[in-house]
C-alpha positions in Angstrom: 5.0 32.5 -8.8 6.7 30.0 -10.1 7.8 30.3 -13.7 5.6 29.1 -16.7 8.6 26.3 -17.2 8.4 24.0 -14.3 4.3 23.8 -15.2 3.1 21.4 -16.8 0.1 21.6 -18.8 -3.5 19.5 -18.2 -5.8 18.7 -21.0 -8.9 19.0 -19.3 -11.6 17.5 -20.9 -9.9 14.2 -22.2 -8.5 11.9 -20.3 -4.9 12.8 -19.0 -2.8 10.5 -20.7 0.3 8.6 -18.5 3.8 10.1 -18.7 6.8 8.4 -17.5 8.0 9.6 -14.3 11.1 11.8 -14.3 14.2 11.1 -11.6 17.3 12.4 -10.1 19.9 12.0 -7.9 19.6 14.4 -5.3 22.2 16.6 -4.0 23.6 15.8 -1.1 21.4 -12.2 3.5 18.7 -14.4 3.4 16.0 -14.1 4.9 13.7 -16.6 6.5 13.8 -20.4 5.9 15.0 -22.3 2.8 11.2 -22.7 1.0 11.9 -20.6 -2.2 10.1 -21.8 -4.8 11.5 -24.2 -8.7 12.1 -20.9 -9.7 14.0 -17.6 -9.1 11.1 -16.0 -9.3 7.4 -15.4 -10.1 4.6 -12.6 -10.8 1.4 -12.3 -9.4 -1.3 -10.6 -11.3 -2.9 -7.5 -8.7 -6.5 -5.9 -9.8 -8.0 -3.3 -7.7 -10.7 -4.3 -5.0 -13.0 -1.6 -7.6 -12.4 -2.7 -10.5 -15.4 -4.7 -11.2 -18.2 -2.1 -9.9 -19.1 0.1 -12.6 -17.7 3.9 -11.1 -16.5 6.1 -12.7 -12.8 7.1 -11.6 -14.0 9.9 -9.6 -16.5 7.4 -8.0 -13.4 5.2 -7.5 -11.2 7.9 -6.1 -14.2 9.0 -3.8 -14.4 5.3 -2.4 -10.7 4.5 -2.3 -9.9 7.9 0.4 -12.8 7.1 2.6 -11.0 3.7 3.1 -7.4 5.2 3.2 -8.7 7.7 5.9 -9.6 4.7 8.0 -6.8 2.9 7.1 -4.8 6.1 8.1 -6.0 6.0 11.4 -5.2 2.9 12.1 -1.7 2.9 10.7 -1.3 5.8 13.2 -2.6 4.3 16.5 -0.4 2.3 18.3 -3.0 -0.7 20.3 -5.4 -1.9 20.0 -6.7 -3.2 23.1 -7.4 -7.4 22.6 -8.6 -8.4 26.4 -8.5 -6.0 29.2 -4.5 -7.4 30.1 -3.4 -8.1 27.1 -2.2 -5.0 23.7 -1.5 -5.7 20.6 0.2 -3.5 17.4 -2.3 -2.4 15.3 -1.9 -3.9 12.0 -2.7 -1.7 8.6 -5.2 -4.1 6.9 -7.6 -3.2 3.9 -4.9 -2.1 1.1 -6.4 -1.6 -2.5 -5.3 -4.4 -4.8 -6.3 -7.6 -4.6 -4.0 -10.6 -6.0 -4.7 -14.1 -7.0 -3.4 -16.9 -6.2 -3.8 -21.1 -4.6 -3.7 -22.9 -1.6 -3.7 -26.7 -1.2 -3.4 -29.9 -2.5 -5.3 -30.3 -4.6 -4.8 -26.6 -5.1 -8.6 -24.0 -4.7 -7.5 -20.7 -6.1 -8.9 -17.5 -4.5 -8.0 -14.2 -3.9 -6.4 -11.7 -1.1 -5.2 -8.1 -0.2 -2.0 -7.4 -0.8 -1.2 -5.5 1.9 2.7 -4.1 2.9 1.9 -2.1 5.8 1.2 -5.7 7.6 3.2 -9.5 8.4 0.3 -12.5 8.7 -0.7 -14.6 5.6 -4.1 -15.6 5.9 -7.4 -17.0 5.0 -11.1 -17.4 6.1 -11.2 -21.6 6.6 -13.8 -24.2 8.1 -15.2 -24.8 10.5 -16.1 -21.2 10.7 -17.4 -19.9 14.1 -17.5 -16.3 12.3 -17.3 -15.4 8.9 -17.7 -13.0 6.0 -19.2 -13.3 2.4 -16.2 -14.1 0.4 -17.2 -14.6 -3.8 -15.0 -18.4 -3.5 -15.7 -21.2 -1.4 -14.1 -21.1 2.4 -10.7 -23.2 2.3 -10.9 -26.4 3.6 -8.3 -28.1 5.8 -9.7 -31.8 6.1 -9.7 -31.6 2.0 -5.8 -30.5 2.1 -3.2 -33.2 1.8 -0.4 -30.9 2.4 -2.5 -29.4 5.2 -0.4 -29.1 8.9 -1.1 -27.0 12.2 2.3 -25.6 13.7 3.2 -26.7 16.5 3.6 -23.3 19.9 7.4 -24.6 19.7 7.6 -23.5 16.3 9.8 -20.2 14.9 6.1 -18.5 13.6 4.6 -19.4 16.4 7.3 -16.9 18.5 6.7 -14.2 16.0 3.0 -13.8 16.1 2.6 -11.2 19.3 -0.6 -12.9 20.9 -1.2 -16.8 20.3 -1.9 -19.6 22.7 -1.5 -23.2 23.1 -4.1 -25.6 22.7 -4.8 -27.6 19.5 -1.8 -26.2 18.0 -0.2 -22.3 17.7 -3.4 -20.5 18.1 -3.3 -16.8 17.2 -5.2 -13.8 17.3 -4.1 -10.5 14.9 -5.4 -7.3 14.8 -6.5 -4.2 12.7 -8.0 -2.4 14.6 -11.8 -0.9 13.9 -12.9 -3.9 15.1 -11.8 -6.3 12.0 -9.5 -9.3 13.6 -8.6 -13.0 12.3 -8.2 -16.0 14.5 -7.6 -19.0 14.1 -5.2 -21.5 14.1 -1.5 -20.7 12.3 -0.6 -23.7 10.3 1.6 -24.1 6.9 0.3 -25.1 3.4 1.3 -24.8 -0.1 0.9 -21.8 -2.0 0.5 -20.8 -6.0 1.8 -17.3 -7.0 0.8 -17.6 -10.5 3.2 -20.6 -12.1 5.4 -21.1 -8.9 4.4 -23.0 -5.6 5.4 -22.8 -2.4 5.3 -25.4 0.0 5.5 -25.4 3.6 4.3 -21.7 3.9 3.6 -20.8 7.6 -0.8 -18.9 7.4 -3.6 -18.4 9.6 -5.8 -20.3 9.1 -8.8 -18.4 10.4 -11.9 -19.5 12.0 -13.9 -16.3 13.5 -13.3 -13.3 11.3 -14.4 -9.5 11.4 -14.4 -7.5 8.2 -16.8 -5.0 8.9 -15.1 -2.8 5.3 -15.5 -6.0 2.8 -13.3 -6.2 1.3 -14.1 -9.3 -1.9 -11.2 -11.1 -0.9 -10.4 -14.2 1.3 -7.4 -13.1 2.9 -4.9 -11.3 2.9 -1.5 -11.7 1.9 1.0 -10.2 4.2 4.4 -7.9 2.7 5.8 -5.9 5.3 9.4 -6.3 7.4 8.2 -8.9 10.2 9.3 -12.5 10.4 5.9 -14.1 9.3 5.5 -12.0 6.3 5.2 -14.2 2.7 8.4 -12.4 1.7 10.4 -12.9 4.6 9.5 -16.6 4.8 10.4 -17.1 1.1 13.9 -16.0 1.7 13.8 -13.4 -0.8 15.7 -9.9 -0.7 13.6 -8.4 -2.9 9.9 -7.5 -4.4 8.6 -4.9 -6.8 5.2 -4.4 -7.4 3.6 -1.9 -10.6 0.5 0.0 -10.1 -1.4 1.3 -13.5 -2.9 4.7 -13.7 -6.4 5.0 -12.5 -7.6 6.1 -15.9 -7.6 2.1 -16.5 -10.1 0.9 -14.9 -9.8 -2.5 -16.1 -5.6 -2.5 -15.7 -4.0 -5.2 -14.5 -1.2 -4.5 -11.8 1.3 -7.0 -11.1 4.2 -7.7 -8.2 6.9 -9.0 -8.4 9.2 -11.2 -6.2 12.8 -12.5 -6.8 15.1 -12.0 -9.6 11.9 -11.6 -11.4 11.8 -8.1 -9.3 15.1 -6.5 -10.6 14.7 -3.3 -11.4 17.2 -1.4 -13.6 18.1 2.5 -14.3 16.5 2.6 -10.3 17.6 5.2 -8.2 17.6 3.7 -4.5 16.6 5.6 -1.5 17.4 3.9 2.4 14.8 2.4 4.4 15.1 3.3 8.1 13.9 1.3 10.6 10.8 2.0 13.3 11.1 -0.5 16.5 7.8 1.2 17.1 6.6 -0.2 13.7 9.3 -2.3 12.2 7.2 -4.1 9.7 6.7 -0.4 7.9 8.7 1.1 4.9 9.4 4.1 6.3 11.3 6.4 3.9 13.4 9.7 4.7 11.2 13.0 2.9 14.0 15.6 2.9 12.2 18.3 1.8 8.9 18.5 -1.1 9.0 21.1 -3.6 6.1 23.3 -5.9 7.3 24.7 -9.2 10.5 26.8 -8.2 9.3 26.9 -4.4 11.6 24.3 -2.5 8.5 24.7 0.6 9.8 26.1 4.1 9.1 22.7 6.5 10.8 22.2 9.8 13.3 19.1 9.2 11.8 17.3 11.8 8.6 17.1 10.0 8.9 13.9 8.7 10.7 12.2 11.3 10.4 9.6 13.7 10.1 10.6 17.4 11.3 9.0 20.5 7.9 7.4 21.3 7.7 5.2 17.5 5.2 7.8 16.2 5.6 10.1 12.8 8.4 9.1 10.2 6.4 9.0 6.3 5.6 5.7 4.7 5.2 4.1 1.5 2.6 2.0 1.5 0.7 0.3 -1.8 -2.7 0.1 0.4 -3.2 3.9 1.1 -4.8 5.8 -2.1 -3.6 9.1 -1.4 -0.4 10.7 -0.1 -1.0 12.0 3.6 1.3 14.2 4.4 1.5 16.0 8.7 -0.4 19.1 9.3 2.3 21.4 9.0 3.9 20.4 6.1 0.3 20.0 4.1 -1.0 23.8 5.0 2.0 24.4 3.6 1.8 22.7 0.4 -2.0 23.4 -0.1 -1.3 27.1 0.5 1.5 27.1 -2.2 -0.8 25.8 -4.7 -3.5 28.2 -3.9 -0.7 30.6 -5.0 0.2 29.3 -8.2 -2.7 27.9 -9.4 -4.5 30.8 -10.2 -8.0 29.1 -9.7 -10.6 29.7 -7.1 -10.3 27.5 -4.5 -13.7 25.3 -4.2 -15.0 25.1 -0.7 -18.4 22.9 -1.4 -16.7 20.1 0.2 -18.7 17.8 -2.6 -15.7 15.6 -3.6 -14.2 14.7 -0.3 -10.7 16.1 -0.6 -9.5 18.9 1.1 -8.0 20.5 -2.0 -9.9 21.5 -4.7 -9.8 24.7 -7.6 -13.8 25.9 -9.4 -12.7 25.2 -13.3 -13.5 28.1 -15.5 -16.2 27.2 -17.3 -14.7 27.8 -20.9 -11.5 26.3 -19.5 -9.5 23.3 -21.5 -6.1 23.7 -20.2 -4.9 24.5 -16.7 -1.0 25.1 -15.5 -0.1 23.0 -13.1 3.0 23.6 -11.1 5.4 20.8 -10.9 5.5 18.7 -7.9 8.8 17.0 -6.6 9.0 14.9 -3.8 13.0 15.0 -2.4 13.8 11.9 -0.4 17.6 11.6 0.9 19.6 10.3 -2.3 16.8 11.1 -5.0 14.5 13.7 -6.2 11.5 12.1 -7.6 9.4 13.8 -9.9 6.1 13.4 -10.0 3.7 13.4 -13.4 0.6 15.5 -13.2 -1.4 12.8 -13.1 -0.5 11.4 -10.5 -1.0 14.2 -8.6 -4.1 16.1 -9.6 -7.4 15.1 -10.6 -9.4 17.0 -12.6 -13.6 16.7 -13.4 -15.3 18.0 -16.0 -18.9 17.3 -14.9 -18.6 18.3 -11.2 -16.4 21.1 -12.3 -13.4 20.6 -10.0 -9.1 20.1 -10.3 -8.3 18.8 -7.1 -5.1 18.2 -5.4 -4.4 14.2 -4.7 -3.4 14.5 -1.0 -4.5 14.9 2.5 -3.4 16.0 6.0 -3.0 13.7 8.9 -2.1 14.2 12.8 0.1 11.3 13.0 2.3 9.3 10.3 3.3 10.6 7.1 1.9 8.3 4.2 3.2 8.0 -0.1 0.1 6.8 -1.3 -0.6 4.7 -4.1 -1.8 7.0 -6.3 1.5 8.3 -6.7 2.9 5.8 -7.3 0.6 5.1 -10.9 3.6 4.0 -13.4 6.2 3.5 -11.3 8.3 0.5 -10.8 8.5 0.6 -6.7 11.2 -2.4 -5.6 12.3 -2.9 -2.2 15.3 -4.6 -1.4 16.2 -6.0 1.8 18.8 -6.6 1.6 20.2 -3.4 1.1 17.4 -1.5 2.9 16.1 0.3 0.5 13.2 1.3 -2.5 13.2 2.1 -5.4 11.5 4.0 -8.2 11.1 3.7 -11.9 9.3 5.0 -14.7 7.3 2.0 -15.8 3.9 1.5 -17.9 2.3 -0.8 -15.5 0.0 -2.3 -17.7 2.1 -3.5 -20.1 4.6 -5.9 -17.6 
């Protein structure tokens, strides 16, 4: 049992207060084309996909967890079948945050999912053979003077896993779960915040299947591959800062280039996985609950020879998912230290909840620390615990995985997460994200 010095106090009947994350050092080239905006960097507002819905915090969590499980299945899969003779790597898709941007000349405003788990930028285009409902008009390339189809000989066309050559470079991009986009690869002028960038390669999707309708009109890939926005801009840095789930109307922020600079941040190395080159893998060396370092095999979070396993950091998955054996150790230690009865009803959809005593006003919760290579990330309590007095439960916002592990966005609340693609690192810094 951890001593009380390692516990935090949660006030159950009040909203969880946002506090700064604590960090301590652990004891142990220009990319893409010359298409940078006139400014050295820019910022774009983000909003949660459920921010306009009339949901309680717990309802938003349950909706997000349901989407997250589907995303976990996609990310853990290796390939998706397109045609009998063709296999395509499965992409992430269906992220949790929408970004506002504009496309074309004159510019047409729309919103798209921000996705750090895939590369392609795309939107629905006329004439649509199959399109899902979206809140803004479908982009009409014939009305834009800056639209241009890419030839099959282009570098971006060569970067596609599945393409064909007819009227220019035609693409197919799969997100598993029968979700996909198909159309022509083209270039356009994109506007992000107050910065416009010409000749950005994107998918002009004429046949799009989106069973989990995302409220957006497409997707902006921020992965590590050649087709992503970051690679095309030739920028080495980008950051995002996600507001608290308590702040249902809060505006999160994506920062690119010079805007993404983070002071007093401690980096941890990025790891390459040739089987999934777009994902941002981190080296997780251990996890502590209170003053107890969990007994987890060193290889648990390693990338296996076949490309499976490992741990990625992802903006589009809500809760953190850990390999089964690691989650079992974490679950058992929380049960040992919480001194509460386990809620066995399963009503929340989460894997570990406790029953709140009817007269409880406070509960002692152990400190949770993720030991990444080079940095110990001490999470604020509200980044891993959710209490709901109306349901009479207090839950751990994490789950188990039989495939890869994912460090989710609930654990990243009010932390600037900086990606430095030149130094191959990710850094963390505490922040009030709704004040950036």
